[in-house]
N, CA, C and O atoms as a GROMACS GRO file, in nm:
protein
  480
    1VAL      N    1   1.312   0.698   1.234
    1VAL     CA    2   1.217   0.638   1.329
    1VAL      C    3   1.254   0.492   1.347
    1VAL      O    4   1.265   0.417   1.250
    2HIS      N    5   1.272   0.453   1.471
    2HIS     CA    6   1.313   0.315   1.501
    2HIS      C    7   1.196   0.238   1.561
    2HIS      O    8   1.133   0.283   1.657
    3LEU      N    9   1.168   0.122   1.502
    3LEU     CA   10   1.066   0.031   1.554
    3LEU      C   11   1.137  -0.095   1.600
    3LEU      O   12   1.195  -0.167   1.519
    4ALA      N   13   1.134  -0.122   1.729
    4ALA     CA   14   1.204  -0.237   1.786
    4ALA      C   15   1.106  -0.349   1.810
    4ALA      O   16   1.014  -0.337   1.891
    5GLU      N   17   1.126  -0.458   1.739
    5GLU     CA   18   1.035  -0.571   1.749
    5GLU      C   19   1.092  -0.683   1.835
    5GLU      O   20   1.213  -0.698   1.849
    6SER      N   21   1.002  -0.761   1.892
    6SER     CA   22   1.041  -0.880   1.966
    6SER      C   23   0.924  -0.977   1.971
    6SER      O   24   0.810  -0.939   1.944
    7GLY      N   25   0.952  -1.102   2.007
    7GLY     CA   26   0.846  -1.198   2.029
    7GLY      C   27   0.836  -1.312   1.930
    7GLY      O   28   0.762  -1.408   1.954
    8GLY      N   29   0.909  -1.304   1.819
    8GLY     CA   30   0.901  -1.413   1.723
    8GLY      C   31   0.954  -1.543   1.781
    8GLY      O   32   1.047  -1.543   1.862
    9ASP      N   33   0.894  -1.654   1.738
    9ASP     CA   34   0.933  -1.784   1.794
    9ASP      C   35   0.868  -1.894   1.712
    9ASP      O   36   0.797  -1.868   1.615
   10SER      N   37   0.894  -2.018   1.754
   10SER     CA   38   0.829  -2.134   1.696
   10SER      C   39   0.724  -2.183   1.793
   10SER      O   40   0.745  -2.184   1.914
   11VAL      N   41   0.610  -2.224   1.740
   11VAL     CA   42   0.499  -2.268   1.824
   11VAL      C   43   0.424  -2.378   1.751
   11VAL      O   44   0.426  -2.385   1.628
   12GLN      N   45   0.360  -2.464   1.827
   12GLN     CA   46   0.282  -2.572   1.768
   12GLN      C   47   0.144  -2.522   1.727
   12GLN      O   48   0.096  -2.423   1.782
   13PRO      N   49   0.081  -2.587   1.631
   13PRO     CA   50  -0.056  -2.549   1.593
   13PRO      C   51  -0.147  -2.548   1.716
   13PRO      O   52  -0.141  -2.637   1.801
   14GLY      N   53  -0.230  -2.445   1.721
   14GLY     CA   54  -0.319  -2.429   1.836
   14GLY      C   55  -0.258  -2.347   1.947
   14GLY      O   56  -0.328  -2.309   2.042
   15GLY      N   57  -0.131  -2.318   1.937
   15GLY     CA   58  -0.061  -2.243   2.040
   15GLY      C   59  -0.079  -2.092   2.027
   15GLY      O   60  -0.149  -2.044   1.938
   16SER      N   61  -0.013  -2.019   2.116
   16SER     CA   62  -0.024  -1.873   2.120
   16SER      C   63   0.113  -1.808   2.123
   16SER      O   64   0.212  -1.868   2.166
   17LEU      N   65   0.116  -1.685   2.075
   17LEU     CA   66   0.240  -1.608   2.073
   17LEU      C   67   0.202  -1.460   2.075
   17LEU      O   68   0.098  -1.421   2.022
   18THR      N   69   0.287  -1.379   2.136
   18THR     CA   70   0.263  -1.234   2.136
   18THR      C   71   0.384  -1.163   2.076
   18THR      O   72   0.497  -1.182   2.120
   19LEU      N   73   0.357  -1.081   1.977
   19LEU     CA   74   0.460  -0.996   1.917
   19LEU      C   75   0.452  -0.856   1.980
   19LEU      O   76   0.345  -0.808   2.017
   20HIS      N   77   0.569  -0.793   1.990
   20HIS     CA   78   0.577  -0.662   2.052
   20HIS      C   79   0.659  -0.568   1.964
   20HIS      O   80   0.760  -0.609   1.906
   21CYS      N   81   0.615  -0.444   1.954
   21CYS     CA   82   0.687  -0.343   1.876
   21CYS      C   83   0.690  -0.216   1.959
   21CYS      O   84   0.586  -0.168   2.004
   22ALA      N   85   0.808  -0.161   1.978
   22ALA     CA   86   0.823  -0.042   2.061
   22ALA      C   87   0.873   0.075   1.980
   22ALA      O   88   0.969   0.064   1.904
   23SER      N   89   0.806   0.189   1.997
   23SER     CA   90   0.852   0.313   1.936
   23SER      C   91   0.794   0.430   2.013
   23SER      O   92   0.674   0.432   2.044
   24SER      N   93   0.876   0.526   2.045
   24SER     CA   94   0.830   0.643   2.118
   24SER      C   95   0.773   0.750   2.026
   24SER      O   96   0.723   0.852   2.074
   25LYS      N   97   0.780   0.728   1.894
   25LYS     CA   98   0.742   0.832   1.799
   25LYS      C   99   0.593   0.835   1.765
   25LYS      O  100   0.547   0.930   1.702
   26PHE      N  101   0.518   0.732   1.805
   26PHE     CA  102   0.378   0.724   1.764
   26PHE      C  103   0.287   0.721   1.886
   26PHE      O  104   0.202   0.634   1.898
   27THR      N  105   0.306   0.816   1.975
   27THR     CA  106   0.229   0.819   2.098
   27THR      C  107   0.132   0.936   2.102
   27THR      O  108   0.014   0.916   2.132
   28TYR      N  109   0.176   1.055   2.074
   28TYR     CA  110   0.092   1.175   2.086
   28TYR      C  111   0.069   1.240   1.951
   28TYR      O  112   0.053   1.362   1.941
   29VAL      N  113   0.067   1.157   1.845
   29VAL     CA  114   0.046   1.208   1.711
   29VAL      C  115  -0.059   1.124   1.642
   29VAL      O  116  -0.098   1.019   1.693
   30ARG      N  117  -0.105   1.168   1.527
   30ARG     CA  118  -0.191   1.084   1.445
   30ARG      C  119  -0.104   0.974   1.383
   30ARG      O  120   0.004   1.003   1.331
   31TYR      N  121  -0.150   0.851   1.388
   31TYR     CA  122  -0.065   0.742   1.342
   31TYR      C  123  -0.149   0.627   1.288
   31TYR      O  124  -0.268   0.615   1.315
   32CYS      N  125  -0.083   0.544   1.211
   32CYS     CA  126  -0.130   0.413   1.171
   32CYS      C  127  -0.018   0.316   1.204
   32CYS      O  128   0.097   0.338   1.165
   33MET      N  129  -0.049   0.211   1.275
   33MET     CA  130   0.050   0.109   1.305
   33MET      C  131  -0.012  -0.028   1.277
   33MET      O  132  -0.132  -0.047   1.291
   34GLY      N  133   0.070  -0.120   1.238
   34GLY     CA  134   0.014  -0.250   1.207
   34GLY      C  135   0.118  -0.359   1.195
   34GLY      O  136   0.238  -0.335   1.203
   35TRP      N  137   0.068  -0.477   1.174
   35TRP     CA  138   0.151  -0.595   1.154
   35TRP      C  139   0.125  -0.651   1.014
   35TRP      O  140   0.011  -0.671   0.973
   36PHE      N  141   0.233  -0.674   0.944
   36PHE     CA  142   0.228  -0.728   0.810
   36PHE      C  143   0.319  -0.850   0.807
   36PHE      O  144   0.424  -0.852   0.871
   37ARG      N  145   0.280  -0.952   0.732
   37ARG     CA  146   0.365  -1.070   0.728
   37ARG      C  147   0.402  -1.104   0.584
   37ARG      O  148   0.327  -1.080   0.489
   38GLN      N  149   0.521  -1.160   0.573
   38GLN     CA  150   0.575  -1.200   0.444
   38GLN      C  151   0.598  -1.350   0.446
   38GLN      O  152   0.672  -1.400   0.531
   39ALA      N  153   0.536  -1.421   0.354
   39ALA     CA  154   0.558  -1.565   0.340
   39ALA      C  155   0.598  -1.588   0.196
   39ALA      O  156   0.515  -1.577   0.105
   40GLY      N  157   0.723  -1.619   0.174
   40GLY     CA  158   0.773  -1.628   0.037
   40GLY      C  159   0.766  -1.491  -0.028
   40GLY      O  160   0.817  -1.394   0.027
   41LEU      N  161   0.702  -1.484  -0.143
   41LEU     CA  162   0.689  -1.356  -0.213
   41LEU      C  163   0.560  -1.283  -0.177
   41LEU      O  164   0.536  -1.172  -0.223
   42GLN      N  165   0.478  -1.346  -0.095
   42GLN     CA  166   0.347  -1.288  -0.065
   42GLN      C  167   0.351  -1.204   0.062
   42GLN      O  168   0.394  -1.250   0.168
   43ARG      N  169   0.305  -1.082   0.049
   43ARG     CA  170   0.294  -0.991   0.163
   43ARG      C  171   0.148  -0.973   0.198
   43ARG      O  172   0.064  -0.950   0.110
   44GLU      N  173   0.116  -0.985   0.326
   44GLU     CA  174  -0.023  -0.974   0.370
   44GLU      C  175  -0.035  -0.883   0.491
   44GLU      O  176   0.042  -0.895   0.586
   45GLY      N  177  -0.130  -0.794   0.486
   45GLY     CA  178  -0.160  -0.714   0.604
   45GLY      C  179  -0.237  -0.799   0.703
   45GLY      O  180  -0.339  -0.858   0.667
   46VAL      N  181  -0.191  -0.808   0.824
   46VAL     CA  182  -0.252  -0.892   0.927
   46VAL      C  183  -0.350  -0.812   1.011
   46VAL      O  184  -0.466  -0.852   1.028
   47ALA      N  185  -0.306  -0.699   1.065
   47ALA     CA  186  -0.391  -0.615   1.149
   47ALA      C  187  -0.333  -0.476   1.154
   47ALA      O  188  -0.211  -0.459   1.159
   48VAL      N  189  -0.420  -0.375   1.153
   48VAL     CA  190  -0.376  -0.237   1.165
   48VAL      C  191  -0.465  -0.165   1.265
   48VAL      O  192  -0.580  -0.203   1.287
   49ILE      N  193  -0.408  -0.060   1.326
   49ILE     CA  194  -0.481   0.023   1.421
   49ILE      C  195  -0.436   0.167   1.399
   49ILE      O  196  -0.318   0.192   1.374
   50ASP      N  197  -0.529   0.261   1.409
   50ASP     CA  198  -0.488   0.400   1.395
   50ASP      C  199  -0.528   0.481   1.518
   50ASP      O  200  -0.597   0.431   1.607
   51SER      N  201  -0.486   0.604   1.521
   51SER     CA  202  -0.507   0.689   1.639
   51SER      C  203  -0.652   0.731   1.656
   51SER      O  204  -0.689   0.786   1.760
   52ASP      N  205  -0.736   0.707   1.553
   52ASP     CA  206  -0.880   0.732   1.566
   52ASP      C  207  -0.953   0.613   1.625
   52ASP      O  208  -1.075   0.618   1.645
   53GLY      N  209  -0.880   0.506   1.654
   53GLY     CA  210  -0.941   0.388   1.713
   53GLY      C  211  -0.990   0.285   1.615
   53GLY      O  212  -1.049   0.184   1.655
   54GLU      N  213  -0.966   0.307   1.486
   54GLU     CA  214  -1.006   0.211   1.385
   54GLU      C  215  -0.912   0.091   1.387
   54GLU      O  216  -0.790   0.106   1.395
   55ILE      N  217  -0.968  -0.028   1.379
   55ILE     CA  218  -0.891  -0.152   1.375
   55ILE      C  219  -0.943  -0.240   1.262
   55ILE      O  220  -1.064  -0.255   1.244
   56PHE      N  221  -0.851  -0.297   1.187
   56PHE     CA  222  -0.887  -0.388   1.080
   56PHE      C  223  -0.804  -0.515   1.090
   56PHE      O  224  -0.684  -0.511   1.120
   57TYR      N  225  -0.870  -0.627   1.065
   57TYR     CA  226  -0.801  -0.756   1.065
   57TYR      C  227  -0.818  -0.824   0.930
   57TYR      O  228  -0.919  -0.806   0.862
   58ALA      N  229  -0.717  -0.900   0.891
   58ALA     CA  230  -0.732  -0.986   0.774
   58ALA      C  231  -0.836  -1.093   0.808
   58ALA      O  232  -0.840  -1.141   0.921
   59PRO      N  233  -0.919  -1.133   0.712
   59PRO     CA  234  -1.019  -1.237   0.738
   59PRO      C  235  -0.957  -1.366   0.792
   59PRO      O  236  -1.020  -1.438   0.869
   60SER      N  237  -0.836  -1.394   0.752
   60SER     CA  238  -0.772  -1.520   0.793
   60SER      C  239  -0.734  -1.522   0.941
   60SER      O  240  -0.709  -1.630   0.997
   61VAL      N  241  -0.729  -1.405   1.005
   61VAL     CA  242  -0.688  -1.401   1.146
   61VAL      C  243  -0.796  -1.346   1.238
   61VAL      O  244  -0.781  -1.350   1.360
   62ARG      N  245  -0.905  -1.296   1.180
   62ARG     CA  246  -1.010  -1.235   1.263
   62ARG      C  247  -1.066  -1.339   1.360
   62ARG      O  248  -1.100  -1.451   1.321
   63GLY      N  249  -1.075  -1.299   1.487
   63GLY     CA  250  -1.124  -1.391   1.590
   63GLY      C  251  -1.014  -1.469   1.659
   63GLY      O  252  -1.035  -1.529   1.764
   64ARG      N  253  -0.895  -1.469   1.598
   64ARG     CA  254  -0.782  -1.541   1.657
   64ARG      C  255  -0.671  -1.446   1.702
   64ARG      O  256  -0.603  -1.472   1.801
   65PHE      N  257  -0.653  -1.336   1.630
   65PHE     CA  258  -0.547  -1.240   1.661
   65PHE      C  259  -0.609  -1.112   1.716
   65PHE      O  260  -0.721  -1.075   1.680
   66THR      N  261  -0.535  -1.046   1.805
   66THR     CA  262  -0.579  -0.920   1.862
   66THR      C  263  -0.464  -0.820   1.858
   66THR      O  264  -0.356  -0.847   1.912
   67ILE      N  265  -0.488  -0.706   1.795
   67ILE     CA  266  -0.390  -0.598   1.793
   67ILE      C  267  -0.427  -0.498   1.901
   67ILE      O  268  -0.544  -0.468   1.922
   68SER      N  269  -0.325  -0.447   1.970
   68SER     CA  270  -0.350  -0.347   2.074
   68SER      C  271  -0.230  -0.255   2.084
   68SER      O  272  -0.119  -0.288   2.043
   69LYS      N  273  -0.257  -0.138   2.140
   69LYS     CA  274  -0.151  -0.038   2.156
   69LYS      C  275  -0.162   0.025   2.293
   69LYS      O  276  -0.270   0.060   2.340
   70ASP      N  277  -0.048   0.039   2.356
   70ASP     CA  278  -0.042   0.098   2.490
   70ASP      C  279   0.075   0.195   2.491
   70ASP      O  280   0.191   0.155   2.505
   71GLY      N  281   0.044   0.325   2.475
   71GLY     CA  282   0.151   0.423   2.469
   71GLY      C  283   0.240   0.396   2.349
   71GLY      O  284   0.192   0.390   2.235
   72GLY      N  285   0.368   0.380   2.373
   72GLY     CA  286   0.461   0.354   2.265
   72GLY      C  287   0.480   0.208   2.232
   72GLY      O  288   0.580   0.173   2.169
   73HIS      N  289   0.389   0.123   2.272
   73HIS     CA  290   0.403  -0.021   2.252
   73HIS      C  291   0.285  -0.076   2.174
   73HIS      O  292   0.169  -0.053   2.207
   74LEU      N  293   0.318  -0.151   2.069
   74LEU     CA  294   0.219  -0.217   1.986
   74LEU      C  295   0.232  -0.367   2.006
   74LEU      O  296   0.343  -0.421   2.010
   75TYR      N  297   0.119  -0.435   2.018
   75TYR     CA  298   0.120  -0.578   2.041
   75TYR      C  299   0.033  -0.650   1.938
   75TYR      O  300  -0.060  -0.593   1.882
   76LEU      N  301   0.067  -0.776   1.914
   76LEU     CA  302  -0.019  -0.865   1.838
   76LEU      C  303  -0.028  -0.996   1.916
   76LEU      O  304   0.068  -1.074   1.922
   77GLN      N  305  -0.143  -1.019   1.975
   77GLN     CA  306  -0.168  -1.143   2.046
   77GLN      C  307  -0.223  -1.243   1.946
   77GLN      O  308  -0.327  -1.219   1.884
   78MET      N  309  -0.153  -1.354   1.929
   78MET     CA  310  -0.191  -1.454   1.831
   78MET      C  311  -0.230  -1.582   1.904
   78MET      O  312  -0.148  -1.643   1.972
   79ASP      N  313  -0.354  -1.622   1.889
   79ASP     CA  314  -0.407  -1.744   1.952
   79ASP      C  315  -0.456  -1.841   1.846
   79ASP      O  316  -0.476  -1.804   1.730
   80SER      N  317  -0.474  -1.966   1.886
   80SER     CA  318  -0.523  -2.070   1.795
   80SER      C  319  -0.446  -2.067   1.663
   80SER      O  320  -0.504  -2.066   1.555
   81MET      N  321  -0.317  -2.065   1.675
   81MET     CA  322  -0.233  -2.046   1.557
   81MET      C  323  -0.237  -2.166   1.465
   81MET      O  324  -0.254  -2.281   1.507
   82LYS      N  325  -0.219  -2.135   1.335
   82LYS     CA  326  -0.223  -2.236   1.231
   82LYS      C  327  -0.092  -2.233   1.152
   82LYS      O  328  -0.017  -2.136   1.157
   83SER      N  329  -0.068  -2.341   1.080
   83SER     CA  330   0.056  -2.348   1.003
   83SER      C  331   0.065  -2.235   0.902
   83SER      O  332   0.174  -2.187   0.870
   84GLU      N  333  -0.050  -2.192   0.850
   84GLU     CA  334  -0.050  -2.084   0.752
   84GLU      C  335  -0.019  -1.948   0.812
   84GLU      O  336  -0.007  -1.850   0.739
   85ASP      N  337  -0.005  -1.940   0.943
   85ASP     CA  338   0.037  -1.816   1.008
   85ASP      C  339   0.190  -1.801   1.004
   85ASP      O  340   0.243  -1.697   1.043
   86THR      N  341   0.257  -1.901   0.957
   86THR     CA  342   0.403  -1.896   0.947
   86THR      C  343   0.448  -1.786   0.852
   86THR      O  344   0.392  -1.770   0.744
   87GLY      N  345   0.548  -1.711   0.893
   87GLY     CA  346   0.601  -1.605   0.808
   87GLY      C  347   0.687  -1.510   0.887
   87GLY      O  348   0.704  -1.524   1.009
   88MET      N  349   0.742  -1.412   0.816
   88MET     CA  350   0.817  -1.304   0.881
   88MET      C  351   0.720  -1.190   0.908
   88MET      O  352   0.658  -1.138   0.816
   89TYR      N  353   0.708  -1.153   1.032
   89TYR     CA  354   0.614  -1.049   1.072
   89TYR      C  355   0.687  -0.917   1.094
   89TYR      O  356   0.788  -0.911   1.163
   90TYR      N  357   0.633  -0.814   1.032
   90TYR     CA  358   0.693  -0.681   1.042
   90TYR      C  359   0.596  -0.584   1.108
   90TYR      O  360   0.478  -0.580   1.074
   91CYS      N  361   0.647  -0.508   1.201
   91CYS     CA  362   0.575  -0.395   1.257
   91CYS      C  363   0.598  -0.275   1.165
   91CYS      O  364   0.713  -0.244   1.132
   92GLU      N  365   0.492  -0.210   1.125
   92GLU     CA  366   0.505  -0.094   1.037
   92GLU      C  367   0.426   0.022   1.095
   92GLU      O  368   0.329   0.003   1.169
   93ALA      N  369   0.466   0.143   1.061
   93ALA     CA  370   0.400   0.261   1.115
   93ALA      C  371   0.414   0.380   1.022
   93ALA      O  372   0.505   0.385   0.939
   94ASP      N  373   0.323   0.475   1.037
   94ASP     CA  374   0.328   0.596   0.957
   94ASP      C  375   0.238   0.700   1.022
   94ASP      O  376   0.154   0.668   1.106
   95TYR      N  377   0.258   0.825   0.981
   95TYR     CA  378   0.179   0.935   1.036
   95TYR      C  379   0.056   0.959   0.950
   95TYR      O  380   0.036   1.068   0.897
   96VAL      N  381  -0.027   0.857   0.937
   96VAL     CA  382  -0.150   0.867   0.859
   96VAL      C  383  -0.262   0.799   0.934
   96VAL      O  384  -0.240   0.718   1.024
   97THR      N  385  -0.384   0.833   0.896
   97THR     CA  386  -0.502   0.768   0.953
   97THR      C  387  -0.607   0.751   0.844
   97THR      O  388  -0.586   0.789   0.728
   98GLY      N  389  -0.720   0.694   0.882
   98GLY     CA  390  -0.834   0.686   0.791
   98GLY      C  391  -0.806   0.601   0.668
   98GLY      O  392  -0.759   0.488   0.679
   99TYR      N  393  -0.835   0.659   0.552
   99TYR     CA  394  -0.821   0.588   0.425
   99TYR      C  395  -0.681   0.532   0.407
   99TYR      O  396  -0.665   0.424   0.349
  100TRP      N  397  -0.579   0.601   0.456
  100TRP     CA  398  -0.440   0.561   0.433
  100TRP      C  399  -0.394   0.453   0.529
  100TRP      O  400  -0.282   0.403   0.518
  101CYS      N  401  -0.479   0.416   0.623
  101CYS     CA  402  -0.443   0.312   0.719
  101CYS      C  403  -0.527   0.189   0.688
  101CYS      O  404  -0.641   0.177   0.732
  102SER      N  405  -0.471   0.099   0.612
  102SER     CA  406  -0.546  -0.018   0.570
  102SER      C  407  -0.452  -0.139   0.563
  102SER      O  408  -0.330  -0.125   0.571
  103LEU      N  409  -0.511  -0.256   0.546
  103LEU     CA  410  -0.431  -0.377   0.537
  103LEU      C  411  -0.348  -0.380   0.409
  103LEU      O  412  -0.250  -0.454   0.400
  104GLY      N  413  -0.388  -0.302   0.312
  104GLY     CA  414  -0.313  -0.297   0.187
  104GLY      C  415  -0.211  -0.186   0.182
  104GLY      O  416  -0.144  -0.168   0.080
  105ALA      N  417  -0.200  -0.111   0.290
  105ALA     CA  418  -0.108   0.003   0.292
  105ALA      C  419   0.038  -0.043   0.297
  105ALA      O  420   0.070  -0.151   0.346
  106ARG      N  421   0.123   0.042   0.245
  106ARG     CA  422   0.268   0.024   0.260
  106ARG      C  423   0.317   0.143   0.341
  106ARG      O  424   0.341   0.251   0.288
  107LEU      N  425   0.332   0.119   0.470
  107LEU     CA  426   0.365   0.227   0.560
  107LEU      C  427   0.513   0.262   0.552
  107LEU      O  428   0.595   0.183   0.504
  108GLU      N  429   0.544   0.381   0.600
  108GLU     CA  430   0.676   0.437   0.577
  108GLU      C  431   0.787   0.371   0.659
  108GLU      O  432   0.899   0.356   0.612
  109TYR      N  433   0.754   0.333   0.782
  109TYR     CA  434   0.859   0.286   0.874
  109TYR      C  435   0.838   0.139   0.908
  109TYR      O  436   0.726   0.095   0.933
  110TRP      N  437   0.948   0.064   0.909
  110TRP     CA  438   0.942  -0.080   0.932
  110TRP      C  439   1.033  -0.120   1.049
  110TRP      O  440   1.136  -0.057   1.073
  111GLY      N  441   0.992  -0.225   1.120
  111GLY     CA  442   1.082  -0.288   1.216
  111GLY      C  443   1.171  -0.389   1.146
  111GLY      O  444   1.165  -0.404   1.024
  112GLN      N  445   1.254  -0.457   1.222
  112GLN     CA  446   1.351  -0.550   1.163
  112GLN      C  447   1.289  -0.683   1.124
  112GLN      O  448   1.351  -0.761   1.052
  113GLY      N  449   1.168  -0.711   1.171
  113GLY     CA  450   1.101  -0.836   1.139
  113GLY      C  451   1.125  -0.943   1.243
  113GLY      O  452   1.231  -0.948   1.306
  114ASN      N  453   1.026  -1.027   1.261
  114ASN     CA  454   1.035  -1.139   1.354
  114ASN      C  455   0.982  -1.263   1.284
  114ASN      O  456   0.873  -1.260   1.227
  115GLN      N  457   1.058  -1.371   1.287
  115GLN     CA  458   1.013  -1.495   1.226
  115GLN      C  459   0.918  -1.567   1.321
  115GLN      O  460   0.948  -1.588   1.438
  116VAL      N  461   0.803  -1.604   1.268
  116VAL     CA  462   0.705  -1.684   1.341
  116VAL      C  463   0.686  -1.814   1.263
  116VAL      O  464   0.655  -1.812   1.144
  117THR      N  465   0.705  -1.926   1.331
  117THR     CA  466   0.691  -2.056   1.268
  117THR      C  467   0.590  -2.139   1.346
  117THR      O  468   0.604  -2.158   1.466
  118VAL      N  469   0.491  -2.189   1.276
  118VAL     CA  470   0.389  -2.273   1.338
  118VAL      C  471   0.399  -2.412   1.274
  118VAL      O  472   0.368  -2.431   1.157
  119SER      N  473   0.444  -2.507   1.355
  119SER     CA  474   0.460  -2.643   1.302
  119SER      C  475   0.466  -2.741   1.416
  119SER      O  476   0.487  -2.704   1.532
  120THR      N  477   0.447  -2.868   1.382
  120THR     CA  478   0.457  -2.974   1.482
  120THR      C  479   0.601  -3.020   1.494
  120THR      O  480   0.631  -3.109   1.573
   0.00000   0.00000   0.00000
């Protein structure tokens, strides 16, 4: 399963960025897809969405980030960005829903990662 990511960039604090992940494999099946970020040794679930319509956000991004899915495309709209949003962002996916789709999950399939840097 291939997850093709794009959208990583450098942005100033307060700015916006949109990440994109494309995969044709998670359209007509039960799925969990999400964005996870790695900063140093720390891995954090940012936002996840499943095919039942459940969406979860990390407290640190709730109200600023929006996850959405349109067919085979997953997006993360990031607004009011902060320096602590800096990290490598990975699109992840799996054929699970419900309990198995959470911010703490380690999903089966990963994209190549996109570096997001928030700084002046």
